ZAVO-991282 format. One line per field, with one value per atom (N, C-alpha, C): residue number from 1; residue in one letter; atom name; z, y, x. Coordinates in nm, 4 decimals, padded with zeros to 6 digits. Each point is the difference from the previous one (the first is absolute). Layout:
BEGIN
nupa	NUM / ...
pavex	A / ...
pagu	CA / ...
z	Z / ...
y	Y / ...
x	X / ...
END
This chain:
BEGIN
nupa	1 / 1 / 1 / 2 / 2 / 2 / 3 / 3 / 3 / 4 / 4 / 4 / 5 / 5 / 5 / 6 / 6 / 6 / 7 / 7 / 7 / 8 / 8 / 8 / 9 / 9 / 9 / 10 / 10 / 10 / 11 / 11 / 11 / 12 / 12 / 12 / 13 / 13 / 13 / 14 / 14 / 14 / 15 / 15 / 15 / 16 / 16 / 16 / 17 / 17 / 17 / 18 / 18 / 18 / 19 / 19 / 19 / 20 / 20 / 20 / 21 / 21 / 21 / 22 / 22 / 22 / 23 / 23 / 23 / 24 / 24 / 24 / 25 / 25 / 25 / 26 / 26 / 26 / 27 / 27 / 27 / 28 / 28 / 28 / 29 / 29 / 29 / 30 / 30 / 30 / 31 / 31 / 31 / 32 / 32 / 32 / 33 / 33 / 33 / 34 / 34 / 34 / 35 / 35 / 35 / 36 / 36 / 36 / 37 / 37 / 37 / 38 / 38 / 38 / 39 / 39 / 39 / 40 / 40 / 40 / 41 / 41 / 41 / 42 / 42 / 42 / 43 / 43 / 43 / 44 / 44 / 44 / 45 / 45 / 45 / 46 / 46 / 46 / 47 / 47 / 47 / 48 / 48 / 48 / 49 / 49 / 49 / 50 / 50 / 50 / 51 / 51 / 51 / 52 / 52 / 52 / 53 / 53 / 53 / 54 / 54 / 54 / 55 / 55 / 55 / 56 / 56 / 56 / 57 / 57 / 57 / 58 / 58 / 58 / 59 / 59 / 59 / 60 / 60 / 60 / 61 / 61 / 61 / 62 / 62 / 62 / 63 / 63 / 63 / 64 / 64 / 64 / 65 / 65 / 65 / 66 / 66 / 66 / 67 / 67 / 67 / 68 / 68 / 68 / 69 / 69 / 69 / 70 / 70 / 70 / 71 / 71 / 71 / 72 / 72 / 72 / 73 / 73 / 73 / 74 / 74 / 74 / 75 / 75 / 75 / 76 / 76 / 76 / 77 / 77 / 77 / 78 / 78 / 78
pavex	M / M / M / R / R / R / T / T / T / V / V / V / R / R / R / L / L / L / S / S / S / Q / Q / Q / L / L / L / S / S / S / V / V / V / N / N / N / A / A / A / E / E / E / A / A / A / E / E / E / V / V / V / Q / Q / Q / D / D / D / L / L / L / A / A / A / G / G / G / P / P / P / P / P / P / Q / Q / Q / F / F / F / R / R / R / N / N / N / R / R / R / L / L / L / F / F / F / S / S / S / L / L / L / G / G / G / I / I / I / T / T / T / P / P / P / R / R / R / S / S / S / R / R / R / L / L / L / V / V / V / L / L / L / V / V / V / R / R / R / R / R / R / M / M / M / P / P / P / L / L / L / G / G / G / G / G / G / P / P / P / L / L / L / E / E / E / I / I / I / E / E / E / V / V / V / R / R / R / G / G / G / T / T / T / R / R / R / L / L / L / A / A / A / I / I / I / R / R / R / R / R / R / H / H / H / D / D / D / A / A / A / D / D / D / R / R / R / V / V / V / W / W / W / V / V / V / S / S / S / V / V / V / V / V / V / G / G / G
pagu	N / CA / C / N / CA / C / N / CA / C / N / CA / C / N / CA / C / N / CA / C / N / CA / C / N / CA / C / N / CA / C / N / CA / C / N / CA / C / N / CA / C / N / CA / C / N / CA / C / N / CA / C / N / CA / C / N / CA / C / N / CA / C / N / CA / C / N / CA / C / N / CA / C / N / CA / C / N / CA / C / N / CA / C / N / CA / C / N / CA / C / N / CA / C / N / CA / C / N / CA / C / N / CA / C / N / CA / C / N / CA / C / N / CA / C / N / CA / C / N / CA / C / N / CA / C / N / CA / C / N / CA / C / N / CA / C / N / CA / C / N / CA / C / N / CA / C / N / CA / C / N / CA / C / N / CA / C / N / CA / C / N / CA / C / N / CA / C / N / CA / C / N / CA / C / N / CA / C / N / CA / C / N / CA / C / N / CA / C / N / CA / C / N / CA / C / N / CA / C / N / CA / C / N / CA / C / N / CA / C / N / CA / C / N / CA / C / N / CA / C / N / CA / C / N / CA / C / N / CA / C / N / CA / C / N / CA / C / N / CA / C / N / CA / C / N / CA / C / N / CA / C / N / CA / C / N / CA / C / N / CA / C / N / CA / C / N / CA / C / N / CA / C
z	-00.0094 / -00.0046 / 00.0283 / -00.0864 / -00.0048 / 00.0912 / 00.0503 / 00.1183 / -00.0413 / -00.0311 / -00.0342 / 00.0813 / -00.0132 / 00.0547 / -00.0562 / 00.0797 / -00.0604 / -00.1051 / -00.0271 / -00.1053 / -00.1181 / 00.0113 / -00.1049 / -00.0904 / 00.0611 / -00.0484 / -00.1156 / -00.0730 / -00.1426 / 00.0272 / -00.0769 / -00.0042 / -00.0138 / 00.0600 / 00.0086 / 00.0601 / 00.0516 / 00.0684 / 00.1349 / 00.0549 / 00.1218 / 00.0986 / 00.0991 / 00.1057 / 00.1298 / 00.1005 / 00.1272 / 00.0824 / 00.0780 / 00.0879 / 00.1056 / -00.0296 / 00.0978 / 00.0979 / -00.0322 / 00.1358 / -00.0121 / 00.0997 / -00.0121 / 00.0758 / -00.0857 / 00.1065 / 00.0074 / 00.1041 / 00.0532 / 00.1381 / 00.0515 / 00.1408 / 00.0296 / 00.1327 / 00.0734 / -00.0868 / 00.0354 / -00.0562 / -00.1328 / -00.0921 / -00.1493 / -00.0141 / 00.0873 / -00.0103 / 00.0612 / 00.0951 / 00.0691 / -00.1185 / -00.0623 / -00.0997 / -00.1013 / -00.0760 / -00.0869 / 00.0638 / 00.1233 / 00.0602 / -00.0114 / 00.0462 / 00.0417 / -00.1488 / -00.1184 / -00.1348 / -00.0331 / 00.0478 / -00.0056 / -00.0963 / -00.0264 / -00.0515 / 00.1389 / -00.0123 / 00.1229 / -00.0739 / 00.0930 / -00.0681 / -00.0783 / -00.0740 / -00.0515 / -00.0655 / -00.0250 / -00.0575 / -00.1497 / -00.0786 / -00.1461 / -00.0444 / -00.0905 / -00.0744 / -00.1499 / -00.0578 / -00.1414 / -00.0522 / -00.0749 / -00.0491 / -00.1140 / 00.0306 / -00.1266 / -00.0991 / 00.0699 / -00.0738 / 00.0406 / -00.1036 / 00.0471 / -00.0236 / 00.0679 / -00.0482 / -00.0819 / -00.0896 / -00.0568 / 00.0754 / -00.0385 / 00.0375 / 00.1360 / 00.0477 / 00.1236 / 00.0908 / -00.0424 / 00.1099 / 00.0795 / 00.0791 / 00.0990 / -00.1113 / 00.0882 / -00.0591 / 00.0425 / -00.0944 / 00.0427 / 00.0455 / 00.1025 / 00.0130 / 00.0491 / 00.0012 / 00.0430 / 00.1274 / 00.1096 / 00.1079 / 00.0791 / 00.0468 / 00.0805 / -00.0813 / -00.1248 / -00.0552 / 00.0012 / 00.0626 / -00.0182 / -00.0937 / -00.0525 / -00.0851 / 00.0643 / -00.0094 / 00.0938 / -00.1183 / 00.0511 / -00.0811 / 00.0987 / -00.0388 / 00.1081 / -00.0874 / 00.0972 / -00.1031 / -00.0047 / -00.1168 / -00.0469 / 00.0766 / 00.0870 / 00.0993 / 00.1139 / 00.0649 / 00.0828 / -00.0511 / -00.1364 / -00.0730 / -00.0067 / 00.0206 / -00.0371 / 00.1276 / 00.1266 / 00.1179 / 00.0456 / -00.1194 / 00.0069 / -00.1000 / 00.0905 / -00.0968 / -00.0129 / -00.1503 / -00.0302 / -00.0947 / 00.0056 / -00.0759 / -00.1150 / -00.1200 / -00.1171 / 00.0165 / -00.0363 / 00.0082 / -00.1634 / -00.0064 / -00.1568 / -00.0883
y	-00.1165 / 00.1121 / 00.1279 / 00.1148 / 00.1284 / 00.0670 / 00.0997 / 00.0964 / 00.1493 / 00.0681 / 00.1378 / 00.0894 / 00.1150 / 00.1103 / 00.0004 / -00.0166 / 00.0381 / 00.0930 / 00.1112 / 00.1102 / -00.0760 / -00.0910 / -00.0497 / -00.1192 / -00.0484 / -00.1047 / 00.0659 / -00.1324 / -00.0090 / 00.0255 / 00.0654 / 00.0045 / -00.1436 / -00.0652 / -00.1129 / -00.1139 / 00.0446 / -00.1083 / -00.0315 / -00.1184 / -00.0431 / -00.0107 / 00.0639 / -00.0192 / -00.0270 / -00.0370 / -00.0415 / 00.0722 / 00.0946 / 00.1290 / -00.1229 / 00.0474 / -00.0283 / 00.0907 / 00.1216 / 00.0829 / 00.1527 / 00.0690 / 00.1368 / 00.0838 / 00.0972 / 00.0698 / 00.1318 / 00.0539 / 00.1497 / -00.0060 / 00.0996 / 00.0216 / -00.0766 / -00.0044 / -00.0914 / 00.0472 / 00.1241 / 00.0524 / -00.0309 / -00.0139 / -00.0262 / -00.1207 / -00.0967 / -00.1506 / -00.0453 / 00.0721 / 00.0086 / 00.0141 / 00.1080 / 00.0704 / -00.1111 / -00.0877 / -00.0616 / -00.1393 / -00.0419 / -00.1253 / 00.0456 / 00.0934 / 00.0497 / -00.0346 / 00.0341 / -00.0099 / -00.1890 / -00.0663 / -00.1350 / -00.0114 / 00.0738 / -00.0262 / -00.0300 / -00.1233 / -00.0916 / -00.0805 / -00.0367 / -00.0947 / -00.1243 / -00.0753 / -00.0943 / 00.0093 / 00.1270 / 00.0192 / 00.0357 / -00.0527 / -00.0168 / 00.0961 / 00.1068 / 00.1181 / -00.0243 / 00.0751 / 00.0424 / 00.1267 / 00.0622 / 00.1309 / 00.0253 / 00.0706 / -00.0157 / 00.1290 / 00.1162 / 00.0922 / 00.1016 / 00.0537 / 00.1325 / 00.1436 / 00.0975 / 00.1072 / 00.0989 / 00.0615 / 00.0692 / 00.1285 / 00.0355 / 00.1081 / -00.0097 / -00.1001 / -00.0232 / -00.0308 / -00.0084 / -00.0219 / -00.1229 / -00.0317 / -00.1206 / -00.1402 / -00.1269 / -00.1147 / -00.0554 / -00.0904 / -00.0406 / -00.1475 / -00.0569 / -00.1558 / -00.0457 / -00.1599 / -00.0664 / -00.0627 / -00.0266 / -00.0897 / -00.0617 / -00.0877 / -00.0786 / 00.0170 / 00.0359 / 00.0029 / 00.1870 / 00.0693 / 00.1296 / 00.0796 / 00.0933 / 00.1087 / 00.1114 / 00.0377 / 00.1189 / 00.0866 / 00.1228 / 00.0618 / 00.0328 / 00.0099 / 00.0068 / 00.0915 / 00.1301 / 00.0576 / -00.0533 / 00.0477 / -00.0729 / 00.0317 / 00.0986 / -00.0154 / -00.0899 / -00.0287 / -00.0973 / -00.1698 / -00.0210 / -00.1284 / -00.0229 / 00.0875 / -00.0118 / -00.0552 / -00.0041 / -00.0472 / -00.1416 / -00.0439 / -00.1228 / -00.1332 / -00.0664 / -00.1193 / -00.1144 / -00.0341 / -00.0923 / -00.1381 / -00.1242 / -00.0796 / -00.0329 / -00.0035 / -00.0049 / -00.1845 / -00.0145 / -00.1394 / -00.0437 / -00.1042 / -00.0630 / 00.0437
x	00.0790 / -00.0928 / 00.0971 / -00.0450 / 00.0926 / -00.0661 / 00.0632 / -00.0679 / 00.0281 / -00.1180 / 00.0364 / -00.1090 / 00.0333 / -00.1186 / -00.1236 / -00.0898 / -00.1441 / -00.0056 / 00.0784 / -00.0369 / 00.0883 / 00.0752 / 00.0790 / -00.0713 / -00.1468 / -00.0482 / -00.0768 / -00.0224 / -00.0487 / -00.1534 / -00.1098 / -00.1001 / -00.0625 / -00.0676 / -00.0913 / 00.0662 / 00.1373 / 00.0517 / 00.0098 / 00.0176 / -00.1058 / 00.1655 / -00.0358 / 00.1162 / -00.0269 / 00.0956 / -00.0144 / 00.0604 / -00.0119 / 00.0488 / 00.0972 / 00.1277 / 00.1077 / 00.0579 / -00.0030 / 00.0326 / -00.0644 / 00.0023 / -00.0665 / 00.1324 / 00.0358 / 00.1136 / -00.0566 / 00.0376 / -00.0391 / -00.0314 / -00.0380 / -00.0336 / -00.1211 / -00.0088 / -00.1066 / -00.1568 / -00.0342 / -00.1346 / 00.0023 / 00.0859 / -00.0017 / -00.0576 / 00.0692 / -00.0240 / -00.1389 / -00.0259 / -00.1320 / -00.1406 / 00.0191 / -00.0577 / -00.0149 / 00.0998 / -00.0072 / -00.0842 / 00.0141 / -00.0510 / -00.1377 / -00.0303 / -00.1677 / -00.0776 / 00.1086 / -00.0941 / 00.0022 / 00.0763 / 00.0203 / 00.1087 / 00.1037 / 00.1373 / 00.0909 / 00.0141 / 00.0891 / 00.0671 / 00.1497 / 00.0503 / -00.0347 / 00.0275 / -00.0723 / -00.1512 / -00.0200 / -00.1377 / 00.0286 / -00.1198 / 00.0563 / -00.0841 / 00.0520 / -00.0803 / 00.0326 / -00.0627 / -00.0108 / 00.0362 / 00.0764 / 00.0274 / -00.1170 / -00.1086 / -00.0998 / 00.0169 / 00.0471 / 00.0588 / 00.0626 / 00.0630 / 00.0999 / -00.0715 / -00.0413 / -00.0410 / 00.1355 / -00.0700 / 00.1217 / 00.0563 / 00.0908 / 00.0716 / 00.0531 / 00.0550 / 00.0626 / -00.1513 / -00.0959 / -00.1022 / 00.0041 / -00.0986 / -00.0124 / -00.0066 / 00.0377 / -00.0095 / -00.1446 / -00.0779 / -00.1292 / 00.0655 / -00.0344 / 00.0291 / -00.1187 / -00.0115 / -00.0982 / 00.0153 / -00.0250 / 00.0443 / -00.0915 / -00.0141 / -00.1048 / -00.1394 / -00.0014 / -00.1244 / -00.0646 / 00.0890 / -00.0205 / 00.0977 / -00.0188 / 00.0608 / 00.0103 / 00.1668 / 00.0478 / 00.0837 / 00.0135 / 00.0686 / 00.1427 / 00.1070 / 00.1425 / 00.1010 / 00.0205 / 00.0975 / 00.1533 / 00.0401 / 00.1167 / 00.1145 / -00.0054 / 00.0932 / -00.0186 / -00.0941 / -00.0410 / 00.0367 / -00.0405 / 00.0347 / 00.1546 / 00.0587 / 00.1411 / 00.0747 / -00.1039 / 00.0360 / -00.0516 / -00.0692 / -00.0753 / 00.0893 / 00.0846 / 00.0594 / -00.1012 / 00.0319 / -00.0974 / 00.0756 / -00.0578 / 00.0487 / -00.0900 / 00.0621 / -00.1171 / -00.0167 / -00.1494 / -00.0389 / -00.0062 / 00.0321 / -00.0031 / 00.0967
END
């Protein structure tokens, strides 16, 4: 498996969360959204002009800022 930042993931790629970097407040916010280690997610689309990324995790679609996506390390599945 190849590990990359969530912001580097290709559209429609499925990945498993490996690590969340950053302060405890940031990690707790992602935990509350369902983004936890070993959870699976799919990058649905990238908004233009450096906008947020749309991801699907645990059956819910979320928007995450690219800056925050840089702190989420994932392993590409398949």
